[in-house]
C-alpha positions in Angstrom: 0.0 0.0 0.2 2.8 2.3 0.5 4.3 1.7 -2.3 1.3 2.6 -4.6 1.0 5.3 -2.8 4.1 6.7 -3.3 3.8 5.7 -7.1 0.2 7.5 -7.3 2.1 10.7 -5.8 4.8 10.5 -8.1 2.1 10.4 -10.9 -0.2 13.5 -9.4 3.1 15.6 -9.2 4.4 14.9 -13.0 1.0 16.2 -13.7 0.8 19.3 -12.0 4.2 20.1 -12.8 3.1 19.3 -16.3 0.3 21.5 -16.4 2.1 24.2 -14.6 4.7 24.0 -17.4 2.1 24.2 -19.7 0.3 27.5 -18.0 3.4 29.4 -17.0 5.2 28.9 -20.9 1.7 30.8 -22.1 1.3 34.1 -23.2 -1.7 36.1 -24.7 -2.0 35.7 -28.5 -1.7 39.6 -29.1 1.6 39.5 -27.2 2.6 36.9 -29.8 1.4 38.6 -32.8 3.0 41.8 -31.5 6.6 40.3 -31.0 8.7 41.0 -33.9 10.6 37.8 -33.2 7.1 36.1 -34.0 7.9 33.9 -36.9 5.3 34.7 -39.8 4.0 31.6 -40.7 3.4 30.9 -36.8 1.2 34.9 -37.1 -1.0 33.9 -39.6 -1.8 30.4 -37.9 -2.6 32.1 -34.5 -4.6 35.4 -36.3 -6.6 32.2 -37.9 -7.2 30.6 -34.5 -8.3 33.4 -32.9 -11.0 33.9 -35.7 -12.0 30.4 -35.2 -12.3 30.9 -31.6 -15.2 34.0 -32.3 -16.7 31.9 -34.6 -16.8 29.1 -32.0 -18.8 31.6 -29.2 -21.0 33.3 -31.7 -22.1 30.5 -33.6 -22.0 27.2 -32.1 -22.8 29.2 -28.6 -19.4 27.3 -27.3 -18.2 29.0 -24.0 -16.6 32.4 -24.0 -13.9 32.4 -21.5 -9.8 32.0 -21.1 -9.6 28.9 -23.2 -7.4 29.0 -26.8 -6.6 33.0 -26.1 -3.3 32.3 -25.1 -0.2 30.2 -27.1 2.6 28.0 -25.9 5.4 26.6 -27.8 6.7 23.1 -26.4 9.6 21.4 -27.5 7.9 17.8 -28.2 5.8 17.0 -30.9 2.9 16.0 -28.4 2.1 17.5 -25.1 1.0 14.0 -23.6 1.5 10.7 -24.0 -1.5 8.3 -23.0 -1.0 4.5 -21.7 -3.6 2.2 -22.4 -3.7 -1.0 -21.3 -5.8 -4.3 -21.5 -5.8 -8.1 -20.5 -3.9 -10.2 -23.0 -7.5 -11.9 -24.1 -9.8 -9.2 -23.7 -10.8 -5.9 -25.3 -11.7 -4.3 -21.9 -9.1 -1.6 -21.0 -8.0 -0.9 -17.5 -9.4 1.9 -15.8 -8.0 4.8 -14.1 -10.2 7.1 -11.6 -9.1 10.8 -11.4 -10.8 13.7 -9.2 -12.1 15.9 -11.9 -12.2 13.6 -14.9 -13.6 10.3 -13.0 -12.2 6.9 -14.3 -11.4 6.8 -17.8 -9.5 4.3 -19.6 -5.7 5.9 -20.3 -3.3 7.7 -18.2 -1.7 10.4 -19.2 2.1 11.6 -19.2 3.8 14.7 -20.1 7.1 12.8 -20.6 6.8 10.2 -23.4 10.1 8.2 -21.3 7.8 8.1 -17.9 5.2 7.2 -20.3 7.1 4.1 -21.9 8.4 3.1 -18.9 4.9 2.6 -17.0 4.0 0.7 -20.5 7.0 -1.7 -19.6 5.5 -2.2 -15.8 2.1 -3.3 -17.5 4.0 -5.6 -19.9 5.7 -7.2 -17.1 2.0 -7.3 -15.7 0.9 -9.1 -18.9 -1.1 -6.7 -20.0 -1.4 -5.3 -23.7 0.0 -1.8 -23.9 -0.4 1.1 -25.8 1.4 4.5 -26.1 0.0 7.0 -27.6 1.0 10.9 -28.4 -1.7 13.3 -27.8 -1.7 16.8 -29.3 -4.4 18.1 -27.4 -6.2 18.0 -23.7 -8.8 19.7 -22.1 -9.3 20.6 -18.3 -13.1 20.9 -19.0 -13.0 24.4 -17.9 -11.3 24.5 -14.8 -8.2 26.1 -16.2 -8.1 28.1 -19.3 -6.3 25.9 -22.0 -3.9 27.4 -24.2 -3.3 26.9 -28.1 -0.3 24.7 -28.3 2.7 24.3 -31.3 1.7 20.5 -30.8 -1.3 21.0 -33.1 -1.1 24.9 -34.3 -0.1 24.1 -37.8 -2.9 22.0 -38.3 -5.0 22.9 -41.7 -7.7 25.4 -41.1 -10.4 22.9 -40.6 -8.5 20.3 -38.6 -7.8 23.3 -36.1 -11.2 24.0 -36.0 -12.5 20.6 -35.4 -10.2 20.2 -32.4 -10.8 23.6 -30.7 -14.4 22.3 -31.2 -14.2 19.5 -30.0 -12.3 20.5 -26.7 -14.6 23.3 -26.0 -17.3 21.0 -26.3 -16.0 19.2 -23.2 -16.2 22.1 -21.4 -19.9 22.7 -22.2 -21.1 18.9 -20.9 -18.6 16.3 -19.2 -20.0 13.3 -17.6 -17.4 11.7 -15.0 -16.8 8.2 -16.2 -18.5 7.8 -19.0 -16.4 8.5 -21.7 -18.5 6.9 -24.2 -21.4 9.4 -23.8 -18.5 12.6 -23.3 -16.4 11.4 -26.6 -19.6 11.2 -29.0 -21.4 14.6 -27.7 -18.0 16.4 -28.5 -17.8 14.4 -31.7 -21.4 15.5 -32.7 -20.5 19.4 -32.0 -17.0 19.0 -34.0 -18.7 17.7 -36.8 -21.4 20.0 -37.1 -19.3 23.1 -36.4 -16.6 22.1 -39.1 -19.8 21.7 -41.7 -20.6 25.7 -40.6 -17.0 26.6 -40.8 -16.1 25.4 -43.8 -19.7 26.7 -45.4 -18.9 29.9 -44.2 -15.0 30.2 -44.1 -14.0 27.7 -46.9 -13.5 27.4 -50.6 -14.1 24.3 -52.9 -10.7 23.3 -52.1 -11.0 23.4 -48.8 -14.1 21.5 -48.4 -13.3 18.9 -50.8 -9.9 18.3 -48.8 -11.8 18.3 -45.7 -14.5 15.2 -47.1 -11.8 13.5 -48.2 -9.8 13.7 -44.8 -13.3 12.7 -43.2 -13.8 9.9 -45.7 -10.4 8.5 -44.8 -11.1 8.6 -41.3 -14.3 6.6 -41.3 -12.9 3.8 -43.6 -10.3 3.6 -41.0 -12.5 3.9 -37.9 -14.6 1.0 -40.2 -11.7 -1.2 -40.4 -11.0 -1.2 -37.0 -14.0 -1.6 -35.7 -14.7 -5.0 -37.9 -11.4 -6.4 -36.4 -12.6 -5.1 -32.9 -15.5 -7.5 -33.8 -13.2 -10.6 -34.9 -11.0 -10.6 -32.0 -14.5 -9.9 -29.6 -15.6 -13.4 -31.1 -12.1 -14.8 -30.6 -12.2 -14.2 -26.6 -15.6 -14.8 -26.4 -15.6 -18.5 -27.5 -15.1 -21.6 -25.8 -11.2 -22.4 -27.3 -8.5 -22.7 -25.3 -6.6 -19.9 -24.2 -3.6 -21.3 -26.7 -5.9 -21.6 -29.3 -7.0 -17.6 -28.8 -3.9 -16.6 -28.6 -3.2 -18.1 -32.3 -6.3 -16.5 -33.4 -5.2 -13.7 -32.2 -2.1 -12.9 -34.0 -3.9 -14.4 -37.1 -6.7 -11.4 -36.6 -4.1 -8.3 -36.3 -1.9 -10.0 -39.2 -5.3 -9.7 -41.4 -6.0 -6.1 -40.1 -2.3 -5.6 -41.2 -2.9 -6.7 -44.4 -6.2 -5.2 -44.5 -4.7 -1.5 -43.8 -2.2 -2.2 -46.8 -5.0 -2.6 -48.9 -7.3 0.3 -47.9 -4.2 2.8 -48.2 -4.4 1.1 -52.0 -7.4 2.4 -52.2 -6.5 5.8 -51.3 -3.8 6.2 -53.8 -1.1 5.4 -51.3 -1.9 7.9 -48.8 -0.4 6.8 -45.6 -1.3 9.1 -42.8 -2.4 6.2 -40.6 1.1 4.6 -41.1 2.0 6.0 -37.1 -1.2 3.7 -35.6 0.7 0.8 -36.9 4.1 1.6 -35.5 4.1 -0.4 -32.5 3.5 -3.9 -32.2 -0.3 -4.4 -32.7 -2.6 -5.3 -29.4 -5.7 -5.3 -27.7 -5.3 -2.0 -26.4 -5.0 0.2 -29.9 -8.8 -1.4 -30.2 -9.9 -1.1 -26.8 -10.9 2.4 -27.2 -12.0 2.5 -30.7 -15.7 2.7 -30.6 -15.6 5.0 -27.2 -15.3 8.6 -29.9 -18.0 7.4 -31.9 -20.3 4.8 -30.4 -23.4 7.9 -29.8 -22.4 9.8 -32.6 -25.5 9.1 -34.8 -27.4 9.7 -31.7 -25.9 13.2 -30.8 -26.4 14.3 -34.3 -30.0 13.3 -34.4 -30.8 15.1 -31.2 -29.0 18.3 -32.8 -31.1 18.3 -36.1 -34.7 17.8 -33.9 -33.3 20.7 -31.7 -32.5 23.0 -34.6 -30.1 25.0 -32.7 -26.8 24.5 -30.6 -28.3 26.6 -27.4 -31.4 23.7 -26.9 -29.0 20.7 -28.0 -27.1 21.7 -25.0 -29.7 21.8 -22.4 -31.1 18.6 -23.5 -27.5 17.1 -23.4 -27.2 18.9 -19.7 -30.7 16.8 -18.5 -29.0 13.8 -20.6 -26.4 14.0 -18.0 -28.0 13.9 -15.2 -29.6 10.6 -15.6 -28.0 7.6 -14.4 -25.3 5.6 -16.8 -27.9 3.0 -17.9 -30.6 5.8 -18.2 -28.4 7.9 -20.2 -28.0 4.5 -22.6 -31.2 3.9 -23.0 -32.4 7.5 -24.1 -29.0 7.6 -27.1 -29.9 4.0 -27.7 -33.6 5.1 -28.9 -32.3 8.1 -30.5 -30.4 6.0 -32.9 -33.2 3.5 -33.6 -34.9 3.9 -36.7 
């Protein structure tokens, strides 16, 4: 118990230090724009982010607070590295519980080395593990989230998508219900980008984003297909040895299917990074989380006709217990 307490204390210490480093390194966007030493390209991206931020308030009724009005330049490619783990023959991820976010299926580190070290501890306990870089996250309105160098150079539509998604978490967030939270934010993000492109985009931008969205959907469908195959393997009466062999076959088939998909995309390699680590259950554990209830939230937004009424309805749903929320969303999803 004492050892576990020390480990937990170290984890919270690195989290507090990492968050403080973000705040202390962030400066108002106006300061960056006025500074002659700021690179011209960065000034263009920051000005675009300001425009997107104003759009989020005026057109999507997202919070008009201090988030995304400062900018911090980081000396690393990601702000966090998340560790996800599952048992060897299960797709059910381990859960970690935190004071604000509730229980979630990942553990975030500001240092890649610390994330990799924790991943090795879990592997030594025979868990399947994935370590993935995260360009942005939300503090759920408790603090002012800054723009970061890890995502500021995204194209306009992608930058808008990320800002809309993270701000949506500040509107409604239910601790311990990731599928609800991520599907809701996904619906806001999707509708927001459509409106943004309709007003601020051109034909080339709209075509590019449509291609991006189609590829993203293709990739998600591929992962869900093979996740389903693994679920069937683990639910079968086969021996553990047979399950391990069939598991290896499923992941080999997934790699082959991805190569076929890339050919259909004309060689687009944007998802290659996902395959950089040896594939495991952890790679597929949270695949459905971000999209499980997306159709339900999209339908609810269509019914409510405006974001303010939509948010009010989602707030009401958030007060339900988890089984009641699931039933309400499943009812919305039904034809």
